[in-house]
C-alpha positions as CSV (number, residue, x, y, z in Angstrom):
1,M,-14.5,3.0,7.5
2,H,-14.2,6.7,6.8
3,I,-11.4,7.5,4.3
4,A,-9.7,10.9,4.3
5,Q,-6.5,12.4,3.1
6,A,-3.8,12.1,5.8
7,E,-2.1,15.1,7.2
8,H,1.5,15.5,8.4
9,K,0.4,15.1,12.0
10,D,-0.9,11.5,11.1
11,L,2.5,10.2,9.9
12,R,3.8,8.9,13.2
13,E,0.6,6.9,13.7
14,I,0.7,5.7,10.1
15,L,4.2,4.5,10.6
16,N,3.2,2.6,13.8
17,L,0.4,1.0,11.9
18,Q,2.9,0.1,9.2
19,Y,5.1,-1.6,11.7
20,M,2.2,-3.6,13.0
21,A,0.6,-4.5,9.6
22,Y,3.8,-5.6,7.9
23,Q,4.7,-8.2,10.6
24,S,2.8,-10.9,8.6
25,E,4.7,-9.9,5.5
26,A,8.0,-10.3,7.3
27,K,7.0,-13.8,8.4
28,L,6.0,-14.8,4.9
29,C,9.4,-13.6,3.7
30,H,11.3,-15.1,6.6
31,N,12.9,-11.7,7.0
32,P,12.4,-9.5,10.1
33,I,14.0,-6.5,8.4
34,I,11.9,-6.0,5.3
35,P,11.9,-2.3,4.2
36,P,8.5,-1.4,5.7
37,L,9.7,-2.5,9.1
38,V,12.8,-0.5,9.1
39,Q,11.5,2.7,7.5
40,T,12.0,5.8,9.6
41,L,9.7,8.7,10.3
42,E,12.0,10.9,8.3
43,E,11.7,8.6,5.2
44,V,7.9,8.6,5.6
45,E,7.9,12.4,5.8
46,A,9.9,12.6,2.6
47,E,7.4,10.3,0.8
48,F,4.6,12.5,2.2
49,T,6.0,15.6,0.5
50,R,5.9,14.0,-2.9
51,G,2.7,12.0,-2.8
52,T,-0.7,11.3,-1.5
53,F,-1.5,9.5,1.7
54,L,-4.9,8.3,2.6
55,K,-6.0,7.1,6.0
56,G,-8.9,4.9,7.0
57,M,-10.5,5.5,10.4
58,D,-13.1,3.6,12.4
59,E,-16.3,5.1,13.8
60,N,-14.3,6.4,16.7
61,G,-11.7,8.2,14.5
62,A,-8.9,5.6,15.2
63,L,-6.5,4.9,12.4
64,I,-7.1,1.4,11.0
65,A,-5.8,1.5,7.5
66,S,-3.6,3.5,5.1
67,V,-2.3,3.6,1.5
68,R,0.1,6.0,-0.3
69,A,0.9,6.9,-3.8
70,Y,2.9,9.2,-6.0
71,S,2.7,10.2,-9.6
72,D,5.4,10.0,-12.3
73,N,4.3,10.9,-15.8
74,D,1.1,9.0,-16.6
75,T,1.6,6.4,-13.9
76,L,0.4,6.4,-10.3
77,Y,2.7,4.2,-8.1
78,I,0.7,2.8,-5.2
79,G,2.4,1.4,-2.1
80,K,2.2,0.5,1.5
81,L,-1.5,-0.6,1.5
82,M,-2.0,-1.6,5.1
83,V,-4.9,-2.6,7.3
84,R,-4.7,-3.3,11.0
85,P,-4.1,-7.0,11.4
86,D,-7.3,-7.8,13.3
87,L,-9.4,-6.1,10.6
88,Q,-7.8,-7.7,7.5
89,G,-10.0,-9.7,5.1
90,R,-13.0,-7.4,5.6
91,G,-12.8,-5.4,2.4
92,L,-11.0,-2.3,3.9
93,G,-8.0,-2.7,1.6
94,T,-10.3,-2.9,-1.4
95,K,-12.0,0.3,-0.3
96,L,-8.7,2.1,0.1
97,M,-7.4,1.0,-3.3
98,K,-10.6,2.2,-5.0
99,A,-10.3,5.5,-3.1
100,I,-6.7,6.2,-4.1
101,E,-7.5,5.4,-7.8
102,H,-10.6,7.7,-7.6
103,M,-8.8,10.6,-5.9
104,C,-5.7,10.3,-8.1
105,P,-7.0,9.4,-11.6
106,H,-4.2,8.3,-14.0
107,E,-3.8,6.5,-17.3
108,R,-1.9,3.7,-15.5
109,Y,-1.5,2.4,-12.0
110,E,1.4,0.2,-10.8
111,L,2.3,-1.5,-7.6
112,F,4.4,-4.5,-6.3
113,T,4.3,-7.1,-3.7
114,S,6.2,-10.3,-2.7
115,T,5.4,-13.4,-4.7
116,K,4.7,-15.0,-1.3
117,S,1.9,-12.6,-0.6
118,E,-0.8,-14.6,-2.3
119,R,-3.6,-12.7,-0.5
120,N,-2.3,-9.4,-1.8
121,I,-1.9,-10.7,-5.3
122,T,-5.4,-12.0,-5.3
123,L,-6.7,-8.7,-4.0
124,Y,-4.9,-6.7,-6.7
125,E,-6.0,-9.1,-9.5
126,R,-9.6,-8.9,-8.3
127,L,-9.3,-5.1,-8.7
128,G,-8.1,-5.5,-12.4
129,Y,-4.3,-5.5,-11.9
130,I,-2.2,-7.8,-14.0
131,I,1.3,-9.1,-13.3
132,F,3.7,-7.8,-15.9
133,Q,7.1,-8.4,-14.3
134,E,8.8,-10.5,-11.6
135,K,12.1,-9.5,-10.0
136,D,14.4,-11.7,-7.9
137,M,15.6,-9.5,-5.0
138,G,18.0,-12.2,-3.6
139,N,17.7,-14.0,-0.3
140,D,14.7,-16.0,-1.5
141,L,12.7,-12.8,-2.1
142,K,10.9,-12.1,-5.3
143,F,8.6,-9.2,-6.2
144,V,5.8,-9.2,-8.7
145,Y,4.9,-6.0,-10.4
146,L,1.3,-5.4,-11.3
147,C,-0.4,-2.7,-13.4
148,K,-3.8,-1.6,-14.4
149,M,-4.9,0.8,-17.1
150,G,-6.9,3.8,-15.9
151,H,-9.8,5.6,-17.5
152,L,-8.0,8.7,-18.7
153,K,-7.6,9.3,-22.4
């Protein structure tokens, strides 16, 4: 997988990948309208203006993965890590996480996921993230917040 910084022209394709990749999350949560599945192109464009988007492409240049992040003070907030469903479990998410941390070095990194997303939690913990908070969002949905200290002094 080749990783590069996404451009504005990639956003529609990233959103389409998001809709595809988050279907499994919606099933886990028993909720077909989780935020990633109802996000609009305009909302993605707004996120793009304030953060960093990475895209992962296969050998033919097709989009197969993406992650995004934004900075606030000393923390990089990482979100929407996604890999095309048929390619999940092959280390692509790990590569993207390492790439965003490398390209955007910070003192602290933070992200969240559903408590039902055991594969995600395992991935993040394997990368050195620790759970520091759990929030009940209602409707049988809980998020865990994870953080990791960076290497900046």
